[in-house]
PyMOL CGO cylinders between C-alpha atoms (Angstrom):
from pymol import cmd
from pymol.cgo import CYLINDER

trace = [
    CYLINDER, -14.29, -13.91, -15.88, -10.73, -15.14, -16.55, 0.3, 1, 1, 1, 1, 1, 1,
    CYLINDER, -10.73, -15.14, -16.55, -12.04, -17.92, -18.76, 0.3, 1, 1, 1, 1, 1, 1,
    CYLINDER, -12.04, -17.92, -18.76, -14.01, -15.86, -21.28, 0.3, 1, 1, 1, 1, 1, 1,
    CYLINDER, -14.01, -15.86, -21.28, -12.50, -12.37, -20.91, 0.3, 1, 1, 1, 1, 1, 1,
    CYLINDER, -12.50, -12.37, -20.91, -15.06, -10.03, -19.41, 0.3, 1, 1, 1, 1, 1, 1,
    CYLINDER, -15.06, -10.03, -19.41, -13.73, -6.72, -20.78, 0.3, 1, 1, 1, 1, 1, 1,
    CYLINDER, -13.73, -6.72, -20.78, -16.90, -4.87, -21.78, 0.3, 1, 1, 1, 1, 1, 1,
    CYLINDER, -16.90, -4.87, -21.78, -17.39, -3.41, -18.28, 0.3, 1, 1, 1, 1, 1, 1,
    CYLINDER, -17.39, -3.41, -18.28, -15.26, -2.53, -15.29, 0.3, 1, 1, 1, 1, 1, 1,
    CYLINDER, -15.26, -2.53, -15.29, -14.15, -5.68, -13.50, 0.3, 1, 1, 1, 1, 1, 1,
    CYLINDER, -14.15, -5.68, -13.50, -10.96, -6.43, -11.61, 0.3, 1, 1, 1, 1, 1, 1,
    CYLINDER, -10.96, -6.43, -11.61, -9.64, -8.08, -14.79, 0.3, 1, 1, 1, 1, 1, 1,
    CYLINDER, -9.64, -8.08, -14.79, -10.47, -5.23, -17.19, 0.3, 1, 1, 1, 1, 1, 1,
    CYLINDER, -10.47, -5.23, -17.19, -9.26, -2.65, -14.65, 0.3, 1, 1, 1, 1, 1, 1,
    CYLINDER, -9.26, -2.65, -14.65, -5.92, -4.45, -14.31, 0.3, 1, 1, 1, 1, 1, 1,
    CYLINDER, -5.92, -4.45, -14.31, -5.46, -4.47, -18.09, 0.3, 1, 1, 1, 1, 1, 1,
    CYLINDER, -5.46, -4.47, -18.09, -6.36, -0.79, -18.30, 0.3, 1, 1, 1, 1, 1, 1,
    CYLINDER, -6.36, -0.79, -18.30, -3.97, 0.31, -15.54, 0.3, 1, 1, 1, 1, 1, 1,
    CYLINDER, -3.97, 0.31, -15.54, -1.12, -1.94, -16.76, 0.3, 1, 1, 1, 1, 1, 1,
    CYLINDER, -1.12, -1.94, -16.76, -0.86, 0.27, -19.82, 0.3, 1, 1, 1, 1, 1, 1,
    CYLINDER, -0.86, 0.27, -19.82, 0.55, 3.02, -17.59, 0.3, 1, 1, 1, 1, 1, 1,
    CYLINDER, 0.55, 3.02, -17.59, 1.69, 1.42, -14.33, 0.3, 1, 1, 1, 1, 1, 1,
    CYLINDER, 1.69, 1.42, -14.33, 4.04, -1.54, -13.85, 0.3, 1, 1, 1, 1, 1, 1,
    CYLINDER, 4.04, -1.54, -13.85, 2.34, -4.66, -12.46, 0.3, 1, 1, 1, 1, 1, 1,
    CYLINDER, 2.34, -4.66, -12.46, 4.34, -4.50, -9.22, 0.3, 1, 1, 1, 1, 1, 1,
    CYLINDER, 4.34, -4.50, -9.22, 2.94, -0.99, -8.58, 0.3, 1, 1, 1, 1, 1, 1,
    CYLINDER, 2.94, -0.99, -8.58, -0.71, -2.08, -8.84, 0.3, 1, 1, 1, 1, 1, 1,
    CYLINDER, -0.71, -2.08, -8.84, -3.05, -3.37, -6.19, 0.3, 1, 1, 1, 1, 1, 1,
    CYLINDER, -3.05, -3.37, -6.19, -6.59, -4.12, -7.34, 0.3, 1, 1, 1, 1, 1, 1,
    CYLINDER, -6.59, -4.12, -7.34, -9.29, -5.52, -5.10, 0.3, 1, 1, 1, 1, 1, 1,
    CYLINDER, -9.29, -5.52, -5.10, -12.96, -6.09, -5.87, 0.3, 1, 1, 1, 1, 1, 1,
    CYLINDER, -12.96, -6.09, -5.87, -15.90, -6.14, -3.48, 0.3, 1, 1, 1, 1, 1, 1,
    CYLINDER, -15.90, -6.14, -3.48, -19.47, -7.26, -3.98, 0.3, 1, 1, 1, 1, 1, 1,
    CYLINDER, -19.47, -7.26, -3.98, -21.98, -10.08, -4.29, 0.3, 1, 1, 1, 1, 1, 1,
    CYLINDER, -21.98, -10.08, -4.29, -25.48, -10.62, -5.61, 0.3, 1, 1, 1, 1, 1, 1,
    CYLINDER, -25.48, -10.62, -5.61, -27.12, -9.06, -2.58, 0.3, 1, 1, 1, 1, 1, 1,
    CYLINDER, -27.12, -9.06, -2.58, -24.95, -5.94, -2.75, 0.3, 1, 1, 1, 1, 1, 1,
    CYLINDER, -24.95, -5.94, -2.75, -25.56, -5.66, -6.51, 0.3, 1, 1, 1, 1, 1, 1,
    CYLINDER, -25.56, -5.66, -6.51, -29.31, -6.06, -6.10, 0.3, 1, 1, 1, 1, 1, 1,
    CYLINDER, -29.31, -6.06, -6.10, -29.37, -3.57, -3.22, 0.3, 1, 1, 1, 1, 1, 1,
    CYLINDER, -29.37, -3.57, -3.22, -27.46, -1.05, -5.34, 0.3, 1, 1, 1, 1, 1, 1,
    CYLINDER, -27.46, -1.05, -5.34, -29.84, -1.44, -8.29, 0.3, 1, 1, 1, 1, 1, 1,
    CYLINDER, -29.84, -1.44, -8.29, -32.84, -1.00, -6.00, 0.3, 1, 1, 1, 1, 1, 1,
    CYLINDER, -32.84, -1.00, -6.00, -31.45, 2.08, -4.25, 0.3, 1, 1, 1, 1, 1, 1,
    CYLINDER, -31.45, 2.08, -4.25, -30.93, 0.54, -0.82, 0.3, 1, 1, 1, 1, 1, 1,
    CYLINDER, -30.93, 0.54, -0.82, -28.36, 2.00, 1.55, 0.3, 1, 1, 1, 1, 1, 1,
    CYLINDER, -28.36, 2.00, 1.55, -25.69, 0.24, 3.59, 0.3, 1, 1, 1, 1, 1, 1,
    CYLINDER, -25.69, 0.24, 3.59, -27.86, 0.40, 6.73, 0.3, 1, 1, 1, 1, 1, 1,
    CYLINDER, -27.86, 0.40, 6.73, -30.47, -1.76, 4.97, 0.3, 1, 1, 1, 1, 1, 1,
    CYLINDER, -30.47, -1.76, 4.97, -28.08, -4.74, 4.81, 0.3, 1, 1, 1, 1, 1, 1,
    CYLINDER, -28.08, -4.74, 4.81, -26.23, -6.73, 7.43, 0.3, 1, 1, 1, 1, 1, 1,
    CYLINDER, -26.23, -6.73, 7.43, -22.45, -6.55, 7.65, 0.3, 1, 1, 1, 1, 1, 1,
    CYLINDER, -22.45, -6.55, 7.65, -22.30, -10.31, 7.03, 0.3, 1, 1, 1, 1, 1, 1,
    CYLINDER, -22.30, -10.31, 7.03, -24.15, -9.94, 3.74, 0.3, 1, 1, 1, 1, 1, 1,
    CYLINDER, -24.15, -9.94, 3.74, -21.90, -7.11, 2.58, 0.3, 1, 1, 1, 1, 1, 1,
    CYLINDER, -21.90, -7.11, 2.58, -18.60, -8.76, 3.57, 0.3, 1, 1, 1, 1, 1, 1,
    CYLINDER, -18.60, -8.76, 3.57, -19.20, -11.86, 1.44, 0.3, 1, 1, 1, 1, 1, 1,
    CYLINDER, -19.20, -11.86, 1.44, -17.30, -11.63, -1.88, 0.3, 1, 1, 1, 1, 1, 1,
    CYLINDER, -17.30, -11.63, -1.88, -18.60, -13.24, -5.07, 0.3, 1, 1, 1, 1, 1, 1,
    CYLINDER, -18.60, -13.24, -5.07, -16.21, -12.78, -8.02, 0.3, 1, 1, 1, 1, 1, 1,
    CYLINDER, -16.21, -12.78, -8.02, -19.13, -12.93, -10.46, 0.3, 1, 1, 1, 1, 1, 1,
    CYLINDER, -19.13, -12.93, -10.46, -20.78, -9.83, -8.95, 0.3, 1, 1, 1, 1, 1, 1,
    CYLINDER, -20.78, -9.83, -8.95, -18.08, -7.21, -8.49, 0.3, 1, 1, 1, 1, 1, 1,
    CYLINDER, -18.08, -7.21, -8.49, -19.81, -4.01, -7.40, 0.3, 1, 1, 1, 1, 1, 1,
    CYLINDER, -19.81, -4.01, -7.40, -16.82, -1.90, -6.29, 0.3, 1, 1, 1, 1, 1, 1,
    CYLINDER, -16.82, -1.90, -6.29, -13.32, -2.05, -7.80, 0.3, 1, 1, 1, 1, 1, 1,
    CYLINDER, -13.32, -2.05, -7.80, -10.59, -0.51, -5.62, 0.3, 1, 1, 1, 1, 1, 1,
    CYLINDER, -10.59, -0.51, -5.62, -7.29, 0.46, -7.28, 0.3, 1, 1, 1, 1, 1, 1,
    CYLINDER, -7.29, 0.46, -7.28, -4.00, 1.55, -5.77, 0.3, 1, 1, 1, 1, 1, 1,
    CYLINDER, -4.00, 1.55, -5.77, -1.59, 2.58, -8.51, 0.3, 1, 1, 1, 1, 1, 1,
    CYLINDER, -1.59, 2.58, -8.51, 1.80, 3.96, -7.49, 0.3, 1, 1, 1, 1, 1, 1,
    CYLINDER, 1.80, 3.96, -7.49, 3.77, 6.07, -9.90, 0.3, 1, 1, 1, 1, 1, 1,
    CYLINDER, 3.77, 6.07, -9.90, 7.19, 4.46, -10.47, 0.3, 1, 1, 1, 1, 1, 1,
    CYLINDER, 7.19, 4.46, -10.47, 10.22, 6.33, -9.23, 0.3, 1, 1, 1, 1, 1, 1,
    CYLINDER, 10.22, 6.33, -9.23, 12.25, 7.95, -11.96, 0.3, 1, 1, 1, 1, 1, 1,
    CYLINDER, 12.25, 7.95, -11.96, 16.02, 7.49, -11.83, 0.3, 1, 1, 1, 1, 1, 1,
    CYLINDER, 16.02, 7.49, -11.83, 17.84, 10.67, -10.85, 0.3, 1, 1, 1, 1, 1, 1,
    CYLINDER, 17.84, 10.67, -10.85, 20.44, 11.91, -13.33, 0.3, 1, 1, 1, 1, 1, 1,
    CYLINDER, 20.44, 11.91, -13.33, 23.42, 12.88, -11.17, 0.3, 1, 1, 1, 1, 1, 1,
    CYLINDER, 23.42, 12.88, -11.17, 25.61, 14.05, -14.06, 0.3, 1, 1, 1, 1, 1, 1,
    CYLINDER, 25.61, 14.05, -14.06, 26.18, 17.77, -14.38, 0.3, 1, 1, 1, 1, 1, 1,
    CYLINDER, 26.18, 17.77, -14.38, 26.40, 19.24, -17.84, 0.3, 1, 1, 1, 1, 1, 1,
    CYLINDER, 26.40, 19.24, -17.84, 27.91, 22.60, -18.60, 0.3, 1, 1, 1, 1, 1, 1,
    CYLINDER, 27.91, 22.60, -18.60, 25.93, 24.97, -20.68, 0.3, 1, 1, 1, 1, 1, 1,
    CYLINDER, 25.93, 24.97, -20.68, 27.94, 26.43, -23.58, 0.3, 1, 1, 1, 1, 1, 1,
    CYLINDER, 27.94, 26.43, -23.58, 27.76, 30.20, -23.58, 0.3, 1, 1, 1, 1, 1, 1,
    CYLINDER, 27.76, 30.20, -23.58, 26.45, 31.57, -26.81, 0.3, 1, 1, 1, 1, 1, 1,
    CYLINDER, 26.45, 31.57, -26.81, 28.16, 34.45, -28.58, 0.3, 1, 1, 1, 1, 1, 1,
    CYLINDER, 28.16, 34.45, -28.58, 31.19, 34.73, -26.25, 0.3, 1, 1, 1, 1, 1, 1,
    CYLINDER, 31.19, 34.73, -26.25, 34.79, 34.06, -27.10, 0.3, 1, 1, 1, 1, 1, 1,
]
cmd.load_cgo(trace, "trace")
């Protein structure tokens, strides 16, 4: 995926590029899950109980089925200066 730029669908790479437009890199955590068996099971309408835990836990970067994103909004600096408001129309 990193070699040829797989951006036409949601992958961990395309998701990172999408979220980096709004969130700083240090505020992003992206993790992908999936493999050929999980992808095939999804396409065929199988449920999690139809597969073994061992088959689901294996990760194949070429078959990302689920993309998990944690994006934290950056903290804004607090302006501690106080400004006086000029009164209008008074002398």
